[in-house]
N, C-alpha and C positions, 0 to 999 in steps of 0.2 A: 412436603415434596416427595415425589416418587422418582428416584434416580435409576437410570438404566445405562448399561454399558453397551456401546456399539462397536463391534469389532470388524464388521464387513463393509466393503465399499458399497455393496448393493443397499444395505440398510441406511448408509449415509446418503446415498443418492435419493432415496425415498423421502428424505426430510426437506427437500429443496424449498417448497412453498412456506412451510412452517418456519424453517430456519431464517429465511429472508424477512418474514414478518416479524420474528423476534428481534432480528438485528435492527430493523427500522425503529424499534422502541427501546433500544439499548443505549447506554451512555456512550459506548465506544462504537459509533456508527461510521465505520470506515470501509472502503471498498475491498480491502484485503480480507475481510470477514464475510463477504458475500459467499453464498453457497457455491455458485458457479466458479468463483475464483479458487476457493479452497479445494474443490474437487479436481480442477486441472492441476493444482499444485500437488495434490496427493498422488495423482496418476504418474507423475514423473519424479516424485520426491524432491520437489523444488528444482527441477531441471538438472537433477543428478547431484545436488548438494549432499544428499544422504545416501549412503550405500544400501542401507536397509532401514525398515521401520515397521512397526505394528500399530494399526489404528486402535486407539483407546479412547474414543470420544464418549463423553458422559453427558446425558441430557437429564433435565429435571422437568417434571410435569406437576401441575396442581391437581387437586382432587377432581376438578372438572375435565381433566385431560389436556388442558392447554399447556403447550410448551412454554415454560417460563424462564429457563436458563439453559446454558450449554457451555461445556468446556471442550473446545476442539483440540484434543490431545493425541499425541502418538508417542510410542516408546521407541527409543533408540539409544545409542551411545553418544553422549554429548561431546563437545569439543575437547573436554578434559578426559574423555574415555570412561565416564561414569554412566551407569544405567540410569536413564532419565526419562521423565515424562515432559515432553516439550509441546509447545503450541504448534498446531498445523500452520504452515507458512514460514516457520523458522528456517534460516535466519536472513539469508542474503537478499532475497528478491521480494520480500514482503515488508514494507517500511513500518507499518503499524499493525500490532496484533493485540489480542485481549480475549477475555471470555465474554459471553453474551448473557444478559439478564434484564428482565423487566424492572422498572423502577420499584425500589423497595425490596427486591429479591436478591440483590448481589451478596450482601453480608450473610444472610441465612443459607444461600446456595453454597458459598465457599466453605462455611462451617460444615455443612452436610457433605460437601464434596471431599474435604480433607478426611473426614471420618470414613467415607465410602472408599476412598483410595487406599486407606490403611488396611481395609478388610476385604476388599473385592478380589476376585480371582484375576489378578493382573500379572504381567511380567514383573520380575523382582526389581522394581525401581528403587533408586536411592535418593534422588533429588528431583524436585519440580524445578525445571530450568526454563523460565519464561522470558524471552527476549522481546524487545521492540514495543514495550508498553509506553505510551505517552506519559510524561512525568506528572500530568494532572489527572491521570486515570484514577477513578475511585477504587479500582480493583487493588491498587497497591496497599492502601490503608486496610482494606478488607482482608487481603492476604495476610498482612502482618498480624492483625487481630486474630484471625482464625488459626494461624500458626502458633501464636502465643497461648491460645486456649488449650492447645494440645501439647505444649512443651516442645514444639519443633522450632528450629532455628531459621529465622528469616534474615535475608541479606539483600540489599539493593545497591546497584551501582549505575552511575550515569554512563550512557553510551554516546551516541552521536548527536550533533546539532541537527535540528529539523526546522529551518527557518520558513516562515510563511508571511504572506502579505494580506492584512485585513483590507478589504476593498470597500470604498465608499459608494460604489454603484454609479460613478460618473467618471469618465476618462479624464477630463480636465481637472476634476477635484483630486483624482489619484496623482496626476502629474504634479500638481501643486503641493502635494504632501511629501514629495521626495526631494533630495538634495538638488539645488538649483543647477549645478554643473551637470549632474546626471540627467535631469529633465531636459536640458538643452541637447545633450548627447543623444538621447532617445529620439527626440524630434528630428535632429539633424540626420541621423542614419535612416529613419523612416522616410523622410523627404527625399534623400539621395536615392533610395531604392525606387521610390515612386516616379522620380524624374530621370531614371536611367534610360540609356539609349535603346536597351533591349527590354522586352516585357518582363515585369516582375509581378507575380501574383501569389497570393496565399489562399489556402482552402482547407476545409476539414473534410476528411474522407467520409462519404455517405453512401456510396454505391456498393451494394453488397457483391455484385458481380465482379467488381474490381478489387475487392478487399485483399485477396491473396496476393495480387501484384503489388498493392500498396504496402503490405506487410514486408514483402521481400525488398522493396525499395527502402523501407525504413531500416531493415536489418543491414542493408548495404551501407547506408549512411552511418549507422552505429559502428560498423566494422572499419571505417576509415581511421578510427582511434585504436591504437595498438592494444591498449588495455582492454577495451571493449571487445576487440576481435578475439582476444584470448578467452574472454568470458563466454563468447557465443559458441560454445561447443554444439555438437549436433543435438544432444538431448536438451540443452538450454534453448536452442532455436525452436525445437518442438514445443517446449513449455511456453515460450513467448507467443508463438502462433496460436496455441490453444487459449491462452489468457486473453489475447486480443479478440479472438472470435467470441469468446464467452462474454466479454464486456460489450461487444457490438450487439450480440443477440439480446442482451439484457437492457440495452439502451443507455449505457454509461461510458461508451468509448469516445475519446476525442483524439483522433490521430490526425495531426495537422502537418502540412508541408508548405514550404516556400519554394516557388519555382523561379528560376532565372532563365529567360529565353527558352522556356519549355522544359528545362532540366531541373530536377529536384536538387536544391542546394542546402536545405535544412529540413529537419523533421522533429516533431515533438510527439511523444506518446504519452498522453495524459488520460486521466479518468475524470469525467464530468459527473460527479456523484454527490448526492446530499447537498446540493446547491453550492458545491465547492469544486474548484479545479485542483486535481492532484497530479503533480508533474512527475511522471514515472521514469522517463528516459528521453534521450535526445540523440541526434546524430547530425553531422555536418559533412559537406563536401568541401574540402579546403581549397579546391580549385576556384571557388567563388568567394574567397575570403574578402576581396575588395568590396563586396556588397554587404558585409557584416550580416550574413543571412541568419545566424542564430539570434542575434540581438533584435533584428528586424522582426523575425517571426515571433519572438517572445513579446515584443511590443504589440503586435497585432492581437496576440492571444490575450494579453492583459486588457487591451481595449475592448475586445469581444466580451471578456468576463465581466468587466464593469458595465457595459451596455446591456448585458443579459442578466444583470443583478445577482451575480454570484457573490457569496459572502466573503470568500477568501481564495487566495491562490497559493497553494501549499507546495513548496519546493521539496518537501520531505527530506530524506537524509542527505547530509553533506553540507559543509560550510564554505563552499566556493564563494569567492569574493563578489561575483556578479549578482548573486542573490540579494546580498545586502545593499548593493548599489541600486537595485530596483526597488528598494524600500522594505525588504523583509525584516521581520523581528524574530528573535531567537526563541527557541524552546528545545527540549531534549527528549530523547527516548531513554528508557532504562531497562536494565535486566534485573529481574527479581527471582531469587532462588529460595526454596524452602527445603530444609533437610529434616527428615524425621529421625527419631531415636531408633537406633538399631536394636 
């Protein structure tokens, strides 16, 4: 492998096509590793999560020039105030992160990466601090092995729940797979919405000319929750708008709304990527609570996902009760750190 260090945004931008092709063949094929997503994240440093950062992305090429692996890294002070190399996307707004590698290349890449990071002209990092790797990521074992071979200290800790629903590809089969009481509740609420005295409809935003307005409506729905309103700083709103547009242009946005009498009562910001639905955020107008708009819209989205043969419906981070009531099974993300000898 030929390893190269990328320090400029312009050089990172130029990798777009190669990057996404590599991701499509990587074990961790998640939307938060798409080039267009990471680029929007980098431009705002995660919507202002980080005060400063230096791009330290490392790519690996085979002898024929093909991009075969990449570590999307940046240098900053981590949450403990240590000089760290972290994954682009860390921490709060990117549910799943990882490195990229072609099949069979992950272990040799990490071994060469660790040697390279020890010798390259980099900021004086003390720890590799990688958040939000799925607990079944092959990167974890490869990191541990590569660290051990250099006498470095590897540590792993479990972080948040990330429940998801495996989908059978049939709406009725899905309903039959969940708790009987919950099944009846979903049907009852959807029937009540469909028989309401005022029109109730749901749709997925598809009109590019209206997308800016749809985004603002979604942010308004998010902002009805006090915690989310505090989260939506000006720079975070800029980040979210850019991320939505990037996903739309690349063809993997699913921004859905439920309307009651022509007014938006609920919204879901999802990613329709890799034959899976990834539930990124949601918002409600509590004025329409009698229609159970969040549950009803979620029911329609699950019906759509089954009918369109999506493999799973991933709620991502958070262990809210309703996710399990809809049939989700648990898994976790982890934080992996590697400390080198001083």
